[in-house]
C-alpha positions as a printed Julia matrix, in Angstrom:
342×3 Matrix{Float64}:
  15.91   -5.18   24.81
  14.36   -1.73   25.4
  17.18   -0.11   23.44
  16.57   -2.56   20.59
  12.86   -1.69   20.58
  13.62    2.03   20.6
  15.89    1.81   17.56
  13.62   -0.57   15.6
  10.75    1.83   16.22
  12.95    4.57   14.78
  13.56    2.34   11.75
   9.8     1.99   11.25
   9.37    5.77   11.43
  12.06    6.23    8.79
  10.57    3.51    6.6
   7.16    5.24    6.51
   8.67    8.18    4.63
   8.86    5.91    1.59
   5.14    5.1     1.49
   3.71    5.45   -2.0
   7.17    5.47   -3.62
   8.78    2.06   -3.08
   6.18   -0.48   -4.22
   6.43   -3.34   -5.07
   9.27   -3.28   -2.55
   8.54   -3.05    1.17
   9.09    0.08    3.26
  12.41   -0.21    5.07
  14.36    2.02    7.43
  17.79    1.4     8.91
  19.84    2.97   11.71
  23.49    2.47   12.69
  24.3     2.85   16.37
  27.7     3.24   18.07
  27.86    3.39   21.87
  24.1     4.0    22.04
  24.33    6.95   19.64
  22.91    7.07   16.12
  25.77    7.68   13.69
  23.93    6.85   10.47
  20.45    6.36    9.12
  18.61    5.85    5.85
  15.46    4.51    4.27
  14.42    3.0     0.96
  13.38    6.13   -0.92
  12.17    4.87   -4.3
  11.74    1.56   -6.11
  14.88    0.69   -8.05
  17.1     2.88   -5.89
  19.38    1.91   -3.02
  17.95    0.09   -0.04
  17.76    1.42    3.51
  20.86   -0.39    4.81
  23.0     0.99    1.98
  21.77    4.54    2.59
  22.38    4.19    6.33
  25.94    2.92    5.83
  26.69    5.68    3.32
  25.52    8.32    5.79
  28.14    7.38    8.4
  30.89   10.01    8.45
  33.54    7.97   10.25
  33.41    4.59    8.49
  35.98    3.15   10.91
  33.17    3.03   13.49
  31.17    0.54   11.42
  33.3    -2.34   12.71
  32.22   -1.47   16.27
  28.55   -0.62   15.59
  25.13   -2.23   15.48
  22.92   -1.98   12.39
  19.16   -1.9    13.01
  16.63   -2.59   10.26
  12.89   -3.3    10.39
  13.03   -6.03    7.72
  15.54   -8.81    7.09
  18.39   -7.64    4.8
  18.08   -8.98    1.25
  20.53  -11.57   -0.05
  19.67  -11.61   -3.76
  20.38   -9.44   -6.78
  17.37   -7.43   -7.91
  17.44   -3.81   -9.06
  20.32   -3.36   -6.6
  23.01   -5.65   -5.09
  22.27   -7.62   -1.87
  22.36   -5.54    1.32
  23.72   -8.5     3.28
  26.9    -8.45    1.18
  27.59   -4.8     2.01
  27.0    -5.44    5.72
  29.5    -8.31    5.55
  31.98   -6.22    3.56
  31.87   -3.4     6.12
  32.35   -5.93    8.95
  29.43   -4.64   11.01
  29.48   -7.04   13.99
  25.82   -6.97   15.08
  22.55   -6.69   13.17
  19.14   -6.31   14.84
  16.11   -7.12   12.68
  12.42   -6.4    13.22
  10.93   -9.25   11.19
  11.82  -11.83    8.55
  11.21  -11.2     4.86
   8.63  -13.71    3.47
   9.89  -13.23   -0.09
  11.07  -16.71   -1.2
  14.25  -15.05   -2.52
  15.1   -14.04    1.06
  12.98  -15.87    3.67
  15.61  -16.31    6.38
  18.53  -16.6     3.97
  19.61  -13.01    4.58
  20.03  -13.72    8.29
  21.64  -17.09    7.53
  24.23  -15.42    5.3
  25.1   -12.86    7.99
  25.5   -15.57   10.63
  27.71  -17.63    8.32
  30.03  -14.64    8.22
  30.29  -14.39   12.02
  27.8   -11.53   12.38
  25.6   -11.64   15.47
  21.94  -11.39   14.46
  19.0   -10.64   16.75
  15.56  -10.72   15.16
  11.87  -10.54   16.09
  12.13   -7.11   17.77
   8.74   -5.33   17.62
   7.78   -7.98   15.11
   4.04   -7.2    15.2
   4.64   -3.5    14.46
   7.05   -4.35   11.65
   4.57   -6.78   10.08
   1.8    -4.17   10.27
   3.98   -1.56    8.59
   4.46   -3.74    5.52
   1.05   -5.42    5.46
   0.71   -4.6     1.75
   4.0    -6.31    0.88
   3.32   -9.36    3.07
  -0.19   -9.81    1.65
   1.16   -9.54   -1.88
   3.87  -12.15   -1.25
   1.85  -14.58    0.85
  -1.62  -14.35   -0.74
  -0.41  -13.58   -4.27
  -2.78  -10.66   -4.67
  -2.83   -6.95   -3.82
  -3.74   -5.72   -0.34
  -7.4    -4.65   -0.68
  -8.96   -1.65    1.06
 -12.71   -1.09    0.71
 -13.72    2.53    1.19
 -17.08    4.27    1.06
 -19.07    7.13    2.57
 -22.66    6.86    3.76
 -25.4     9.11    5.04
 -26.7     8.99    8.6
 -29.6     6.87    7.32
 -27.26    4.43    5.56
 -27.41    5.43    1.92
 -24.32    5.65   -0.27
 -25.8     7.91   -2.98
 -29.11    9.42   -4.14
 -31.22    6.99   -6.14
 -31.81    9.54   -8.91
 -28.2    10.78   -9.19
 -27.45   12.54  -12.48
 -24.25   14.39  -11.53
 -21.34   13.96   -9.06
 -22.51   13.92   -5.45
 -20.21   14.68   -2.5
 -21.21   12.91    0.7
 -18.33   14.02    2.93
 -16.59   17.26    3.92
 -13.59   18.68    2.06
 -11.29   17.68    4.92
 -12.47   14.08    4.64
 -11.92   14.19    0.88
  -8.36   15.4     1.44
  -7.76   12.4     3.7
  -9.07   10.13    0.94
  -6.68   11.74   -1.54
  -3.8    11.1     0.86
  -4.89    7.46    1.07
  -4.9     7.24   -2.71
  -1.33    8.55   -2.83
  -0.28    5.73   -0.49
  -1.7     2.9    -2.62
  -0.59    1.49   -5.96
  -4.03    1.59   -7.54
  -7.64    2.7    -7.23
 -10.67    0.81   -8.53
 -14.26    1.87   -9.13
 -17.14    0.09  -10.82
 -18.8     0.87  -14.13
 -21.71    2.91  -12.74
 -19.39    5.11  -10.68
 -17.44    6.02  -13.82
 -20.65    6.81  -15.72
 -22.4     8.81  -12.97
 -19.45   10.62  -11.36
 -16.95   10.92  -14.24
 -14.19   10.78  -11.59
 -10.55   11.65  -12.12
  -9.43    9.21   -9.39
  -6.38   11.33   -8.66
  -4.8    13.15   -5.69
  -5.41   16.73   -6.85
  -6.24   17.96   -3.32
  -2.77   17.11   -1.98
   0.85   16.76   -3.13
   1.51   13.14   -4.04
   1.63   10.46   -6.72
  -1.56    9.53   -8.53
  -2.48    5.84   -8.23
  -2.99    3.62  -11.26
  -6.69    3.77  -12.18
  -8.56    0.5   -12.66
 -11.97    0.47  -14.32
 -14.4    -2.01  -15.86
 -15.62   -1.32  -19.39
 -17.01   -4.66  -20.51
 -17.92   -3.68  -24.06
 -15.53   -0.71  -24.41
 -18.41    1.74  -24.59
 -17.01    4.57  -22.43
 -16.48    7.96  -24.03
 -12.73    8.53  -24.37
 -13.2    12.14  -23.18
 -14.03   10.89  -19.69
 -11.66   11.9   -16.9
 -10.41    8.36  -16.29
  -8.72    8.5   -19.71
  -6.78   11.73  -19.15
  -2.97   11.71  -19.08
  -2.64   12.33  -15.34
  -2.16    8.64  -14.6
  -2.14    5.19  -16.17
  -5.51    3.47  -16.54
  -6.11   -0.28  -16.73
  -9.37   -1.12  -18.5
 -10.68   -4.64  -17.9
 -12.94   -5.67  -20.76
 -14.24   -8.58  -22.85
 -13.02   -7.33  -26.23
  -9.26   -6.85  -26.48
  -5.83   -6.67  -24.89
  -3.93   -3.6   -26.06
  -1.36   -1.25  -24.51
  -0.85    2.46  -25.22
   1.13    5.24  -23.54
  -1.26    5.67  -20.6
  -4.01    3.11  -21.13
  -3.82   -0.65  -20.88
  -6.79   -2.63  -22.18
  -6.91   -6.13  -20.73
  -9.32   -8.81  -21.91
 -10.57  -11.07  -19.11
 -13.27  -13.64  -18.41
 -16.13  -11.8   -16.71
 -17.51  -15.0   -15.14
 -14.67  -14.82  -12.58
 -13.98  -11.12  -12.89
 -12.62  -10.3    -9.43
 -10.34  -13.34   -9.28
  -9.03  -12.74  -12.81
  -8.56   -9.04  -12.15
  -6.61   -9.62   -8.93
  -4.45  -12.24  -10.61
  -3.6    -9.84  -13.44
  -2.79   -7.06  -10.97
  -0.52   -9.44   -9.05
   1.31  -10.25  -12.27
   1.8    -6.51  -12.81
   3.41   -6.14   -9.36
   0.54   -4.0    -8.06
   0.68   -4.56   -4.31
  -2.36   -2.59   -3.13
  -5.74   -1.4    -4.33
  -8.31    0.93   -2.79
 -11.84    0.13   -3.93
 -14.03    3.25   -3.79
 -17.36    2.02   -5.09
 -20.03    1.87   -6.01
 -22.24   -0.25   -3.77
 -22.51   -3.13   -6.26
 -18.72   -3.36   -6.65
 -18.04   -3.1    -2.91
 -20.61   -5.79   -2.15
 -18.95   -8.13   -4.66
 -15.7    -7.99   -2.67
 -17.55   -8.34    0.65
 -19.66  -11.29   -0.57
 -16.56  -13.11   -1.8
 -14.7   -12.24    1.42
 -11.8   -10.85   -0.61
 -10.56   -7.76    1.23
  -8.21   -6.82    4.06
  -9.43   -3.5     5.41
 -12.61   -1.4     5.42
 -12.75    2.4     5.78
 -16.15    4.04    6.16
 -17.15    7.69    6.52
 -20.57    8.36    8.07
 -21.96   11.84    7.55
 -24.79   13.7     9.25
 -26.66   14.05    5.96
 -30.06   12.41    5.62
 -31.01   11.22    2.14
 -34.28    9.47    3.12
 -33.99    7.33    0.01
 -31.17    6.23   -2.23
 -28.71    3.41   -2.92
 -28.22    1.36    0.23
 -24.78    1.35    1.81
 -22.94   -1.97    1.98
 -23.23   -3.68    5.37
 -20.01   -3.37    7.32
 -18.59   -6.88    7.88
 -18.29   -8.25   11.4
 -14.58   -7.56   11.75
 -12.35   -5.71   14.22
 -12.71   -1.93   14.45
  -9.3    -0.31   14.98
 -10.2     3.37   14.71
 -13.16    5.68   15.19
 -12.46    9.37   14.62
 -14.48   12.56   14.04
 -13.47   14.68   11.04
 -15.5    17.89   10.69
 -19.09   16.62   10.63
 -18.04   13.15    9.49
 -17.2    10.02   11.47
 -14.43    7.79   10.15
 -14.39    4.11   11.17
 -11.61    1.74   10.09
 -11.84   -2.04   10.33
  -9.37   -4.87    9.64
  -9.85   -8.59    9.2
């Protein structure tokens, strides 16, 4: 059992390399072991490209050893045709005798059928190894499949006296240190999309990109009810796609997608539309009004809050952190980062 845990943990480490590149697919890593030695490994590198098990099998130099080896994978092998052929069929074809799986795939197209297919072809299957860790790794994918909405992260920064911004703000205002901002940019690169409210777009003119690090820009999501924003604003540049929820029109262009929705149920309609677009995660970065809407409706999965040593004395009140489990508290320069999960 300890050997199984060791190799599944290695699969999880491999899988993480694909973060930000494989959505709407899950992050998957796979290792092939012969006589307790790793002879092949691979991970799902990019959506639409070969899956982890295929890459692991292809990396084995002596393919005759496959018939005597064990394949480890953090998520149940697929058994359906998507962008690529089923991984279970290749495992069967190569006559790999044993497969060890971290957790089952909740996708209705798989959902135990991958394991069933392997067993029907006389392959020994062991599953549920480090299941909790494997589920945590792909929390975005599981939320998307099971709740039919993106995984939602609420993020904000507040002063030591619990304000999120000056009350008389007329230009962009940085609450946190540059190191903290770099961490935020890394977070953005790991998620499918980023969302800010109307006032944040007007007051900050944000780019909502990852310019401080090397990585993929997320899809930008904004609210422009009456389509009154100046098209010279940064959210309309060509660095990334922007989805504009509004009450006027639905129209698609090269980088901008205008989507007409009912503002009476804005958050629900927005999340439903994002689900239909295969957007599996969203980081909500403000402002206070927008963050409070998600908190009040209890529609979120994770909260990340920076607290600085700055004192504003007056300003826009920070949202109240929900009474949920704190999983991390860490000092970054002069800032304190707290992360909570439901």
